[in-house]
mmCIF file of the N, C-alpha and C atoms, coordinates in Angstrom:
data_MODEL
# 
_entry.id   MODEL 
# 
loop_
_atom_site.group_PDB 
_atom_site.id 
_atom_site.type_symbol 
_atom_site.label_atom_id 
_atom_site.label_alt_id 
_atom_site.label_comp_id 
_atom_site.label_asym_id 
_atom_site.label_entity_id 
_atom_site.label_seq_id 
_atom_site.pdbx_PDB_ins_code 
_atom_site.Cartn_x 
_atom_site.Cartn_y 
_atom_site.Cartn_z 
_atom_site.occupancy 
_atom_site.B_iso_or_equiv 
_atom_site.pdbx_formal_charge 
_atom_site.auth_seq_id 
_atom_site.auth_comp_id 
_atom_site.auth_asym_id 
_atom_site.auth_atom_id 
_atom_site.pdbx_PDB_model_num 
ATOM 1   N N  . UNK A 1 1  ? -30.888 13.460 44.382 1.00 0.00 ? 1  UNK A N  1 
ATOM 2   C CA . UNK A 1 1  ? -29.925 14.200 44.955 1.00 0.00 ? 1  UNK A CA 1 
ATOM 3   C C  . UNK A 1 1  ? -28.889 13.754 46.099 1.00 0.00 ? 1  UNK A C  1 
ATOM 4   N N  . UNK A 1 2  ? -28.899 12.894 45.609 1.00 0.00 ? 2  UNK A N  1 
ATOM 5   C CA . UNK A 1 2  ? -27.389 11.660 45.891 1.00 0.00 ? 2  UNK A CA 1 
ATOM 6   C C  . UNK A 1 2  ? -26.767 12.550 45.474 1.00 0.00 ? 2  UNK A C  1 
ATOM 7   N N  . UNK A 1 3  ? -26.395 12.366 44.207 1.00 0.00 ? 3  UNK A N  1 
ATOM 8   C CA . UNK A 1 3  ? -25.559 12.738 43.053 1.00 0.00 ? 3  UNK A CA 1 
ATOM 9   C C  . UNK A 1 3  ? -24.878 14.253 43.489 1.00 0.00 ? 3  UNK A C  1 
ATOM 10  N N  . UNK A 1 4  ? -26.344 15.336 43.930 1.00 0.00 ? 4  UNK A N  1 
ATOM 11  C CA . UNK A 1 4  ? -25.830 16.433 44.055 1.00 0.00 ? 4  UNK A CA 1 
ATOM 12  C C  . UNK A 1 4  ? -25.555 16.797 45.616 1.00 0.00 ? 4  UNK A C  1 
ATOM 13  N N  . UNK A 1 5  ? -25.362 16.036 46.244 1.00 0.00 ? 5  UNK A N  1 
ATOM 14  C CA . UNK A 1 5  ? -24.429 16.284 47.386 1.00 0.00 ? 5  UNK A CA 1 
ATOM 15  C C  . UNK A 1 5  ? -22.921 16.088 47.402 1.00 0.00 ? 5  UNK A C  1 
ATOM 16  N N  . UNK A 1 6  ? -23.184 14.472 46.721 1.00 0.00 ? 6  UNK A N  1 
ATOM 17  C CA . UNK A 1 6  ? -21.606 13.802 46.707 1.00 0.00 ? 6  UNK A CA 1 
ATOM 18  C C  . UNK A 1 6  ? -20.663 15.138 45.534 1.00 0.00 ? 6  UNK A C  1 
ATOM 19  N N  . UNK A 1 7  ? -21.392 15.698 44.327 1.00 0.00 ? 7  UNK A N  1 
ATOM 20  C CA . UNK A 1 7  ? -20.831 16.583 43.792 1.00 0.00 ? 7  UNK A CA 1 
ATOM 21  C C  . UNK A 1 7  ? -20.486 17.989 44.171 1.00 0.00 ? 7  UNK A C  1 
ATOM 22  N N  . UNK A 1 8  ? -21.349 18.111 45.967 1.00 0.00 ? 8  UNK A N  1 
ATOM 23  C CA . UNK A 1 8  ? -21.564 19.409 46.663 1.00 0.00 ? 8  UNK A CA 1 
ATOM 24  C C  . UNK A 1 8  ? -19.814 19.119 47.255 1.00 0.00 ? 8  UNK A C  1 
ATOM 25  N N  . UNK A 1 9  ? -19.462 18.379 47.881 1.00 0.00 ? 9  UNK A N  1 
ATOM 26  C CA . UNK A 1 9  ? -18.481 17.723 48.813 1.00 0.00 ? 9  UNK A CA 1 
ATOM 27  C C  . UNK A 1 9  ? -17.530 17.788 48.051 1.00 0.00 ? 9  UNK A C  1 
ATOM 28  N N  . UNK A 1 10 ? -17.186 17.449 46.480 1.00 0.00 ? 10 UNK A N  1 
ATOM 29  C CA . UNK A 1 10 ? -16.025 17.522 46.158 1.00 0.00 ? 10 UNK A CA 1 
ATOM 30  C C  . UNK A 1 10 ? -15.776 18.927 45.556 1.00 0.00 ? 10 UNK A C  1 
ATOM 31  N N  . UNK A 1 11 ? -16.297 20.057 46.017 1.00 0.00 ? 11 UNK A N  1 
ATOM 32  C CA . UNK A 1 11 ? -16.511 20.707 45.011 1.00 0.00 ? 11 UNK A CA 1 
ATOM 33  C C  . UNK A 1 11 ? -17.136 21.681 43.584 1.00 0.00 ? 11 UNK A C  1 
ATOM 34  N N  . UNK A 1 12 ? -17.375 20.583 43.692 1.00 0.00 ? 12 UNK A N  1 
ATOM 35  C CA . UNK A 1 12 ? -18.265 20.482 42.584 1.00 0.00 ? 12 UNK A CA 1 
ATOM 36  C C  . UNK A 1 12 ? -19.284 21.692 41.998 1.00 0.00 ? 12 UNK A C  1 
ATOM 37  N N  . UNK A 1 13 ? -20.008 22.630 43.099 1.00 0.00 ? 13 UNK A N  1 
ATOM 38  C CA . UNK A 1 13 ? -21.156 23.389 43.341 1.00 0.00 ? 13 UNK A CA 1 
ATOM 39  C C  . UNK A 1 13 ? -21.523 23.599 41.785 1.00 0.00 ? 13 UNK A C  1 
ATOM 40  N N  . UNK A 1 14 ? -21.081 23.827 40.616 1.00 0.00 ? 14 UNK A N  1 
ATOM 41  C CA . UNK A 1 14 ? -21.971 24.100 39.324 1.00 0.00 ? 14 UNK A CA 1 
ATOM 42  C C  . UNK A 1 14 ? -22.334 22.690 39.127 1.00 0.00 ? 14 UNK A C  1 
ATOM 43  N N  . UNK A 1 15 ? -21.749 21.692 38.718 1.00 0.00 ? 15 UNK A N  1 
ATOM 44  C CA . UNK A 1 15 ? -22.736 20.534 38.822 1.00 0.00 ? 15 UNK A CA 1 
ATOM 45  C C  . UNK A 1 15 ? -24.006 20.117 39.629 1.00 0.00 ? 15 UNK A C  1 
ATOM 46  N N  . UNK A 1 16 ? -23.095 20.182 41.368 1.00 0.00 ? 16 UNK A N  1 
ATOM 47  C CA . UNK A 1 16 ? -24.323 19.828 42.086 1.00 0.00 ? 16 UNK A CA 1 
ATOM 48  C C  . UNK A 1 16 ? -25.475 21.101 41.887 1.00 0.00 ? 16 UNK A C  1 
ATOM 49  N N  . UNK A 1 17 ? -25.588 22.481 42.000 1.00 0.00 ? 17 UNK A N  1 
ATOM 50  C CA . UNK A 1 17 ? -26.627 23.295 41.395 1.00 0.00 ? 17 UNK A CA 1 
ATOM 51  C C  . UNK A 1 17 ? -27.699 22.499 40.002 1.00 0.00 ? 17 UNK A C  1 
ATOM 52  N N  . UNK A 1 18 ? -26.707 22.125 38.788 1.00 0.00 ? 18 UNK A N  1 
ATOM 53  C CA . UNK A 1 18 ? -27.536 21.128 37.653 1.00 0.00 ? 18 UNK A CA 1 
ATOM 54  C C  . UNK A 1 18 ? -28.045 20.098 38.680 1.00 0.00 ? 18 UNK A C  1 
ATOM 55  N N  . UNK A 1 19 ? -27.690 19.367 39.347 1.00 0.00 ? 19 UNK A N  1 
ATOM 56  C CA . UNK A 1 19 ? -28.595 17.951 39.710 1.00 0.00 ? 19 UNK A CA 1 
ATOM 57  C C  . UNK A 1 19 ? -29.273 18.139 40.687 1.00 0.00 ? 19 UNK A C  1 
ATOM 58  N N  . UNK A 1 20 ? -29.293 19.662 41.945 1.00 0.00 ? 20 UNK A N  1 
ATOM 59  C CA . UNK A 1 20 ? -30.166 19.492 42.868 1.00 0.00 ? 20 UNK A CA 1 
ATOM 60  C C  . UNK A 1 20 ? -31.633 20.225 42.181 1.00 0.00 ? 20 UNK A C  1 
ATOM 61  N N  . UNK A 1 21 ? -31.358 21.106 41.153 1.00 0.00 ? 21 UNK A N  1 
ATOM 62  C CA . UNK A 1 21 ? -32.545 21.902 40.641 1.00 0.00 ? 21 UNK A CA 1 
ATOM 63  C C  . UNK A 1 21 ? -33.639 20.774 39.813 1.00 0.00 ? 21 UNK A C  1 
ATOM 64  N N  . UNK A 1 22 ? -32.850 19.916 39.340 1.00 0.00 ? 22 UNK A N  1 
ATOM 65  C CA . UNK A 1 22 ? -33.215 18.538 38.860 1.00 0.00 ? 22 UNK A CA 1 
ATOM 66  C C  . UNK A 1 22 ? -34.286 17.638 39.214 1.00 0.00 ? 22 UNK A C  1 
ATOM 67  N N  . UNK A 1 23 ? -33.679 17.349 40.495 1.00 0.00 ? 23 UNK A N  1 
ATOM 68  C CA . UNK A 1 23 ? -33.853 16.387 41.389 1.00 0.00 ? 23 UNK A CA 1 
ATOM 69  C C  . UNK A 1 23 ? -35.526 17.196 42.233 1.00 0.00 ? 23 UNK A C  1 
ATOM 70  N N  . UNK A 1 24 ? -34.932 18.544 42.015 1.00 0.00 ? 24 UNK A N  1 
ATOM 71  C CA . UNK A 1 24 ? -36.208 19.409 43.212 1.00 0.00 ? 24 UNK A CA 1 
ATOM 72  C C  . UNK A 1 24 ? -37.015 19.447 42.236 1.00 0.00 ? 24 UNK A C  1 
ATOM 73  N N  . UNK A 1 25 ? -37.265 19.922 40.791 1.00 0.00 ? 25 UNK A N  1 
ATOM 74  C CA . UNK A 1 25 ? -37.891 20.104 39.894 1.00 0.00 ? 25 UNK A CA 1 
ATOM 75  C C  . UNK A 1 25 ? -38.820 18.266 39.734 1.00 0.00 ? 25 UNK A C  1 
ATOM 76  N N  . UNK A 1 26 ? -38.094 17.531 39.470 1.00 0.00 ? 26 UNK A N  1 
ATOM 77  C CA . UNK A 1 26 ? -38.988 15.904 39.343 1.00 0.00 ? 26 UNK A CA 1 
ATOM 78  C C  . UNK A 1 26 ? -39.656 15.863 40.817 1.00 0.00 ? 26 UNK A C  1 
ATOM 79  N N  . UNK A 1 27 ? -38.780 15.994 42.261 1.00 0.00 ? 27 UNK A N  1 
ATOM 80  C CA . UNK A 1 27 ? -39.698 15.985 43.177 1.00 0.00 ? 27 UNK A CA 1 
ATOM 81  C C  . UNK A 1 27 ? -41.029 17.005 43.135 1.00 0.00 ? 27 UNK A C  1 
ATOM 82  N N  . UNK A 1 28 ? -41.407 17.796 42.824 1.00 0.00 ? 28 UNK A N  1 
ATOM 83  C CA . UNK A 1 28 ? -42.009 19.326 42.658 1.00 0.00 ? 28 UNK A CA 1 
ATOM 84  C C  . UNK A 1 28 ? -43.224 18.140 41.926 1.00 0.00 ? 28 UNK A C  1 
ATOM 85  N N  . UNK A 1 29 ? -42.984 17.521 40.262 1.00 0.00 ? 29 UNK A N  1 
ATOM 86  C CA . UNK A 1 29 ? -43.819 17.453 39.544 1.00 0.00 ? 29 UNK A CA 1 
ATOM 87  C C  . UNK A 1 29 ? -44.484 15.947 40.004 1.00 0.00 ? 29 UNK A C  1 
ATOM 88  N N  . UNK A 1 30 ? -43.575 15.403 41.037 1.00 0.00 ? 30 UNK A N  1 
ATOM 89  C CA . UNK A 1 30 ? -44.334 14.043 40.980 1.00 0.00 ? 30 UNK A CA 1 
ATOM 90  C C  . UNK A 1 30 ? -45.028 13.930 41.872 1.00 0.00 ? 30 UNK A C  1 
ATOM 91  N N  . UNK A 1 31 ? -43.812 14.238 43.456 1.00 0.00 ? 31 UNK A N  1 
ATOM 92  C CA . UNK A 1 31 ? -44.909 13.505 45.042 1.00 0.00 ? 31 UNK A CA 1 
ATOM 93  C C  . UNK A 1 31 ? -45.450 15.376 45.443 1.00 0.00 ? 31 UNK A C  1 
ATOM 94  N N  . UNK A 1 32 ? -45.327 16.474 44.127 1.00 0.00 ? 32 UNK A N  1 
ATOM 95  C CA . UNK A 1 32 ? -46.197 18.061 45.088 1.00 0.00 ? 32 UNK A CA 1 
ATOM 96  C C  . UNK A 1 32 ? -45.713 18.903 45.777 1.00 0.00 ? 32 UNK A C  1 
ATOM 97  N N  . UNK A 1 33 ? -45.537 19.939 46.598 1.00 0.00 ? 33 UNK A N  1 
ATOM 98  C CA . UNK A 1 33 ? -45.096 21.095 46.825 1.00 0.00 ? 33 UNK A CA 1 
ATOM 99  C C  . UNK A 1 33 ? -44.195 20.791 48.572 1.00 0.00 ? 33 UNK A C  1 
ATOM 100 N N  . UNK A 1 34 ? -45.690 19.981 49.477 1.00 0.00 ? 34 UNK A N  1 
ATOM 101 C CA . UNK A 1 34 ? -45.773 19.272 50.474 1.00 0.00 ? 34 UNK A CA 1 
ATOM 102 C C  . UNK A 1 34 ? -44.617 18.612 50.990 1.00 0.00 ? 34 UNK A C  1 
ATOM 103 N N  . UNK A 1 35 ? -44.679 17.348 49.991 1.00 0.00 ? 35 UNK A N  1 
ATOM 104 C CA . UNK A 1 35 ? -43.741 15.861 50.204 1.00 0.00 ? 35 UNK A CA 1 
ATOM 105 C C  . UNK A 1 35 ? -42.633 16.126 51.171 1.00 0.00 ? 35 UNK A C  1 
ATOM 106 N N  . UNK A 1 36 ? -41.778 15.148 51.596 1.00 0.00 ? 36 UNK A N  1 
ATOM 107 C CA . UNK A 1 36 ? -40.865 16.012 52.713 1.00 0.00 ? 36 UNK A CA 1 
ATOM 108 C C  . UNK A 1 36 ? -39.366 16.024 51.509 1.00 0.00 ? 36 UNK A C  1 
ATOM 109 N N  . UNK A 1 37 ? -39.269 14.722 50.605 1.00 0.00 ? 37 UNK A N  1 
ATOM 110 C CA . UNK A 1 37 ? -38.369 14.914 49.748 1.00 0.00 ? 37 UNK A CA 1 
ATOM 111 C C  . UNK A 1 37 ? -38.452 15.985 48.833 1.00 0.00 ? 37 UNK A C  1 
ATOM 112 N N  . UNK A 1 38 ? -39.385 16.595 48.673 1.00 0.00 ? 38 UNK A N  1 
ATOM 113 C CA . UNK A 1 38 ? -39.662 17.881 48.226 1.00 0.00 ? 38 UNK A CA 1 
ATOM 114 C C  . UNK A 1 38 ? -38.799 19.607 48.780 1.00 0.00 ? 38 UNK A C  1 
ATOM 115 N N  . UNK A 1 39 ? -39.421 18.745 50.507 1.00 0.00 ? 39 UNK A N  1 
ATOM 116 C CA . UNK A 1 39 ? -38.140 19.684 51.039 1.00 0.00 ? 39 UNK A CA 1 
ATOM 117 C C  . UNK A 1 39 ? -36.926 19.632 51.080 1.00 0.00 ? 39 UNK A C  1 
ATOM 118 N N  . UNK A 1 40 ? -36.953 18.401 51.190 1.00 0.00 ? 40 UNK A N  1 
ATOM 119 C CA . UNK A 1 40 ? -35.336 17.764 51.438 1.00 0.00 ? 40 UNK A CA 1 
ATOM 120 C C  . UNK A 1 40 ? -34.307 18.326 49.680 1.00 0.00 ? 40 UNK A C  1 
ATOM 121 N N  . UNK A 1 41 ? -35.337 18.158 48.954 1.00 0.00 ? 41 UNK A N  1 
ATOM 122 C CA . UNK A 1 41 ? -34.234 19.386 47.560 1.00 0.00 ? 41 UNK A CA 1 
ATOM 123 C C  . UNK A 1 41 ? -34.687 20.179 47.572 1.00 0.00 ? 41 UNK A C  1 
ATOM 124 N N  . UNK A 1 42 ? -35.710 20.895 48.032 1.00 0.00 ? 42 UNK A N  1 
ATOM 125 C CA . UNK A 1 42 ? -35.197 22.562 48.660 1.00 0.00 ? 42 UNK A CA 1 
ATOM 126 C C  . UNK A 1 42 ? -33.871 23.114 49.178 1.00 0.00 ? 42 UNK A C  1 
ATOM 127 N N  . UNK A 1 43 ? -33.937 22.425 50.626 1.00 0.00 ? 43 UNK A N  1 
ATOM 128 C CA . UNK A 1 43 ? -33.832 22.269 51.041 1.00 0.00 ? 43 UNK A CA 1 
ATOM 129 C C  . UNK A 1 43 ? -31.527 22.290 50.516 1.00 0.00 ? 43 UNK A C  1 
ATOM 130 N N  . UNK A 1 44 ? -31.882 21.469 50.247 1.00 0.00 ? 44 UNK A N  1 
ATOM 131 C CA . UNK A 1 44 ? -30.413 21.349 49.344 1.00 0.00 ? 44 UNK A CA 1 
ATOM 132 C C  . UNK A 1 44 ? -30.205 22.087 47.981 1.00 0.00 ? 44 UNK A C  1 
ATOM 133 N N  . UNK A 1 45 ? -31.035 22.341 47.057 1.00 0.00 ? 45 UNK A N  1 
ATOM 134 C CA . UNK A 1 45 ? -30.950 23.796 46.838 1.00 0.00 ? 45 UNK A CA 1 
ATOM 135 C C  . UNK A 1 45 ? -30.883 25.128 47.878 1.00 0.00 ? 45 UNK A C  1 
ATOM 136 N N  . UNK A 1 46 ? -31.914 25.203 48.778 1.00 0.00 ? 46 UNK A N  1 
ATOM 137 C CA . UNK A 1 46 ? -30.630 26.475 49.317 1.00 0.00 ? 46 UNK A CA 1 
ATOM 138 C C  . UNK A 1 46 ? -29.502 26.252 49.883 1.00 0.00 ? 46 UNK A C  1 
ATOM 139 N N  . UNK A 1 47 ? -28.717 25.553 50.719 1.00 0.00 ? 47 UNK A N  1 
ATOM 140 C CA . UNK A 1 47 ? -27.723 24.923 50.561 1.00 0.00 ? 47 UNK A CA 1 
ATOM 141 C C  . UNK A 1 47 ? -26.288 25.441 49.705 1.00 0.00 ? 47 UNK A C  1 
ATOM 142 N N  . UNK A 1 48 ? -27.039 25.112 48.645 1.00 0.00 ? 48 UNK A N  1 
ATOM 143 C CA . UNK A 1 48 ? -26.167 25.494 47.381 1.00 0.00 ? 48 UNK A CA 1 
ATOM 144 C C  . UNK A 1 48 ? -25.990 26.926 46.930 1.00 0.00 ? 48 UNK A C  1 
ATOM 145 N N  . UNK A 1 49 ? -26.918 27.551 47.129 1.00 0.00 ? 49 UNK A N  1 
ATOM 146 C CA . UNK A 1 49 ? -26.832 28.264 46.637 1.00 0.00 ? 49 UNK A CA 1 
ATOM 147 C C  . UNK A 1 49 ? -28.146 28.529 45.385 1.00 0.00 ? 49 UNK A C  1 
ATOM 148 N N  . UNK A 1 50 ? -28.680 27.915 45.399 1.00 0.00 ? 50 UNK A N  1 
ATOM 149 C CA . UNK A 1 50 ? -29.778 28.187 44.392 1.00 0.00 ? 50 UNK A CA 1 
ATOM 150 C C  . UNK A 1 50 ? -31.051 28.793 44.233 1.00 0.00 ? 50 UNK A C  1 
# 
């Protein structure tokens, strides 16, 4: 998620989107849908527009 956030800040939206989706998928698989990190990843995807 840190990489996605940094890339978004640099205006590299497509790369940020790919990292955010991967982070969300990983959190969802490992931590489940109700974990706070999964929610953070979901919010990041929302900010990027995925």
